[in-house]
Every structure is written in structure tokens, then in C-alpha cells.
N, C-alpha and C positions, 0 to 999 in steps of 0.2 A: 330085224327078222331076215333070216337067210332064205333064199328061194331055191328050190330044187329045179334043175334044168334037165330036160331030156337030152338025148344024144345030139339033137340038132341045136342045143343051146337055148331052147325055149322053156319058159316057165310052165311047170306041170299044170294041167287043167284044175286039179283040186286046189293047188296053192293059189292059183289066179282067182278062183271063186272066193277063197278066204279073204284075199286082199280087197276084192271088190266089195264084199260084205262089210269089212272094216271101214272102207271109205264111205259107204252109204251111212253107216251108223254114226260116223263122226261129222257128217254134214249137219251144221246147225248146233254142234255141241256148245254148251254154255258153261262158263266157270261155275264151280260149286258155290252155293250161297252160304255166306257166313254172317250170322247175326252180329251186328256191331256191339261194342261194349256200351253200357249205359253211360250217362253223363257222369262227370267227376263228382258232381254234387246232386242231391235230390231236389235242392231248392232252385226254382226258376221263376221267371216273370214273363208276362206278356208285354211287349213294347207297344204302347197304345198310340195315341194321336200325335205324339211329338217324337221325331227320331232322336236317337242317342248315340253318343260316341262311346268308345270303349272306356275312356276315363270316367264318363258320367255313370255308366253301368257298374264300374268298379266300386262306386260308393256303397253298393249293396253287398259287395263281397263276390265270391266266385260262383255267381249264379249262371245257369243256362237260360236261354231265352227263345221265344218265338215271336214273330212279327206278322203272322198270317201271310207269309210270302216265301217264295223260294228264290226270287230274283233280286230283291233289294240288296244293297251292299252289306257285307257282313260286319258285325260289331266285333272289333278286334279284341282278342283275348277271352272270348266267351263262346262256349259251345251253343249250338243252335238246333232247334227242331224246324226243318223245312216244311212249309205248308203249301200245297197246291190248291188253287181255287177250282171248284168244280167246273166253272165256266171256261177255264183255260184248257181243259182236257183235249178237246178237239182242235181248236185253232192253234194252240201252243204245244201240241204233243211232241213234235220233233225236238223242239228246243228244251222241253222239260226232260225228255229222254237223254239228250246229250248232256244236260247239266247233272243228272243223276250219275251217268256213266263217268263223268269227269271228276266227281266229288270223291273225297276220301270216305272212310267209314263214317256213316252218318245216319240219322233217323229222319224219315219223311212221312208225312201224313197227307191224306187226300180229303180236302173239304173242311167245312166248318159247320157243325150242327145241321146235318141234313134233315133231321127230324124236327127242326124248328121252322114254322112258316115264315118267321121274320129273318131267317138266315138263309142257308142253302136251299131248304124246302124241296127235298127230293124224296120220291117214294123209294122204298127198299128196292124195287125192281129197277128203277132208273139208276140208283146209286150202284147197284150190282154191275150194271153195264159199264159205268165209268170206272169202277174199281178193277174190272178186267183189264182195261187199258193200263192202269197203274201197275198191275202185276207184270204186264209185258215189258214195261220200261224197267222195272226192278230186275227182271230176269237177265237183262244186259248190264246190270249194275249190282253184282252179287254182294258187294260190300255195304249196301244200303239196307237198313231195316225199314220195313213198311208197316204203317198203322192205318186203320180206318180213321175217318174224321172224328173230332171230339163230339161225342154223342151227348146232346143236351139232357139234363136231368138224370145223368147216369142211367139212362133207360135201357136196361138189358133186354126188354121185350122188343124194342126196335132193332137192337143188335141181332137178336135171333131172327127177326123177320128178314133182315138183310142177308143173313147166312142162308136161310131157306130159299130166298129169291135167287141167290147165286147158285145154289145147288140145283134148283129147278131149271135154270137157264144153261148152266155149264156142266152139270153132272157131277159136281164136287163142291166142297166148301171153299170159301176164299182163303188164300194164303195170307196169314197175318203173322207178324213177329211180336205183336203185343196188341193191347187194346187201349182206347183213348176216350176219355169222358170229360164232360164239364159238369160242375155240381154247384148250382145255386138253388136256394129255396125261394121260389117265386110265387107259389100258389097262394091265392087269397086264403086268409084264415090261419096260415102257418107262420111261425116266427122265423124270419130269415136269418136270425142269429143262433138258431137252435143247432148246436154242434152234435147232439144226439141224433137228430134227423139227418144231418150232413153225413155222419158216419154210417147210419143205417143204409143209405142209398149206395154208398161205396161197397159196403159189405155184401149187399144184395147183388151188385154187379160181379164181385169176386166169387160169390157162390155160383152164379151162372157160368163164369169162366171155368170153375172146377167141374161143373156138370157137363161141359162140352169138351173136356180134356185139355183145357188151356190154363190149368192152375199154375204151371211153371213159367208162364209167359208174363212179361212185365205189364203193369197197368199204369198208364200215364194220365194224370189229372191236369189237363192243360189249361183249364180255367177254373178258379174258385175265388170266393170272396162274398161280398154282399152288394149286389148291383144297386139296389134301391136304398136310399137313405140320405142322399145329398139334396133332396128336393125335387128330383125328377119323377116322372111317371105317376103323378097324382099321389105321391107318397110324401110324408112330412120329412123334415130334416131331423136326423137322429143325432144324439150326442156322440162325438168322436170316440169317447171312451168305450161305447158299445162295440164299435168295429175293432178297436184295439184288443178288447177282451176276446172277441171272436177269433181274431188272427192268432192270438196266443194259444187258445184252447184247440183250434183246428190243427195248427201246426204240431202241437204236442201230441194230439191223437194220431196224426199222420206218421210222426216219427216212431211212436210206440207200437202202432198196429202192424206196420210193415205191409199193409195191404196195397199201398201205392209206392211205386219205385221212383217216380219223378213227378213233381207238382209245380204249377206256375200260378202265382197270384195275378189277378186281373185288377189293375194294370199299372205300369209305370206312370202313365198319365192318360186320363180319359176325360173328355169334355162333358160327355152326356151322363156318366154314371158315377157311382160311389166307388171309393177304394184307391184313388190315385196315391202313389208312393212319392211322387215328385211334382214339382211345378212344371209349367210348360217349358221353362228354360233348363230343366234337368237338375234342379236343386232338390235335395231330400226334404220332405216335410216330416212331421212327427211320426206318421204311420210308416213312412219309408225308413226312418231311423230305427223304428221297432223291428221291421222286417230284416233290416241289415244286421241287427243284433241277433235275431233268431238264426240267420244264416251263419254268422260267425260261431255262435254257440253250437249249431248243428255240425260244424266242420271240426269241432274239437274231439 
């Protein structure tokens, strides 16, 4: 910008005011946010109670993963969904913000099942306050896509309560680049292997997304499977064939419906629940070999 000078070589008053205004407007300017691309595959897994190497995860094919962490070492060769624990927001905030800023284009989520008393157990109002801090970190890391926590039971009503709590506190709705759900059928009297009910809940969440203007945003299903069936939680041991059939039918529906853009089976290995794909040593079992086959078929 050229500056007009008066006869004494001074910048004109009008031009000086313009320069001052531009300087004020540029204070605190932030780079423009760009939503990162989705993972190279829609198939993912939750890495459970035993850590894995890249070679071990390779057995399942080109899957993305989450390990309910943002700070654990990366699994080489696989894309990752970073997850921040709600309890880390205040004590670890500066470190998390720095990690987000230093990362490449990536997806981040805050929390794990805030609507479940046995998990994060946060009210919509409390979660809104935590999410505001998450937004601030993301503003300095415009290459990161941000998601709310995986909402248990694909409960769109809790998601709406969170939005309204955020609106009441901050005067606007939260900034989200997509939504994030978990989907297990756990209620007494319902069949946990019922793929029709599984699909109904996801479609209900998708309808809610459309109603709030988020139809074009991705939906992440970051946990699915059948938790009870291995003898835990006062439930009998189910035949493994039932879980295999559920996996085949659920994945087929996910691929055909296109309601979900990325999904993760729970889990590679879990001591307490049903659905492990591997042994504690990272060796595929029959269910893992089945999921690996579905991954490879889905990549064709």
C-alpha cells in the first residue's frame, strides 16, 4: 500500500487512520479453518486393552483406529482419531492445544460417552463448557476437524440438549465438523443382535442432523458391536456365530446406507466385554479374520 505524504513528508491523517484500523483488525487474526479429508477407509477399530504395532494392525487391512487417547504413540501406517479425555481439559489444556497445532490434517474428538453414568458422566451444561475450550484450541489448529464425544446409544436428544446448553451459555451453537456416536443395544428386553434396531437408531440421529442443518456433515460411529455375550454383566455366553452374523449384517447395512462415513468395531482386544478381534498378543481370532475380510472386500 502506498502512503500519501503531505508537503512535510508526513503520512496524511486519513491514510494513517486506515493503517491503524487495518492493524487493529489483524490483531488476533487466525488462519481459515479447513475441514480435513475423511480417512482413506471407512473401516476402523478401537484399540482396546492391549497395545498394537503397525504390523499387528496391518492384519486387519487398511483400517483407521482410535485408542481413546491423543498422547499415546501412533500406530505406524494407520490413520487415527485423536480422543481427548474430559478430565484432561483443564490440567492438560496447553499441551493438548500445542499437540493439535503441531499435528497435520486430522480428526479430534472430546470425551467418551458424556451421557453415560459409567463413562464421562457430564451434564449437557458441563460438557458445553468443556467443548468451548476445545473450540479455542481448534481455532489455533485450523487443519483439525473437531467432533463431540461419542454419544452413547446414538442419543440425538442428548446431542440436542448439548447444543441448547451451548447456545444458552455462549449465544450460538457449538462448532462441529461432524457428529460422533456409539451404538450398542443394551436395554433389557431388546435383542443386542438386532440389526434393524441398530440401523433405526443411526437413521434417527441422521434425521436429527438434517433437521438442524448438518445433513452434509460426516457421522462417525466410533464404537459398535455387541458388548454382552462373552459371559460378563450377568449375561450368558452366546454362540460365536451370532456375533459373526451381526458383524456381517451390520457392516453390509453401513456400506449400503451411506448414513455413516467412518465406523470402528469395538475392539481389537477387550478383557471385560464381547467382540475381541485379537488375542492379547495381537493374533487374529476367527472374528478378526472375518472383519479383515470385510475390510478387504470393502476396499475393492
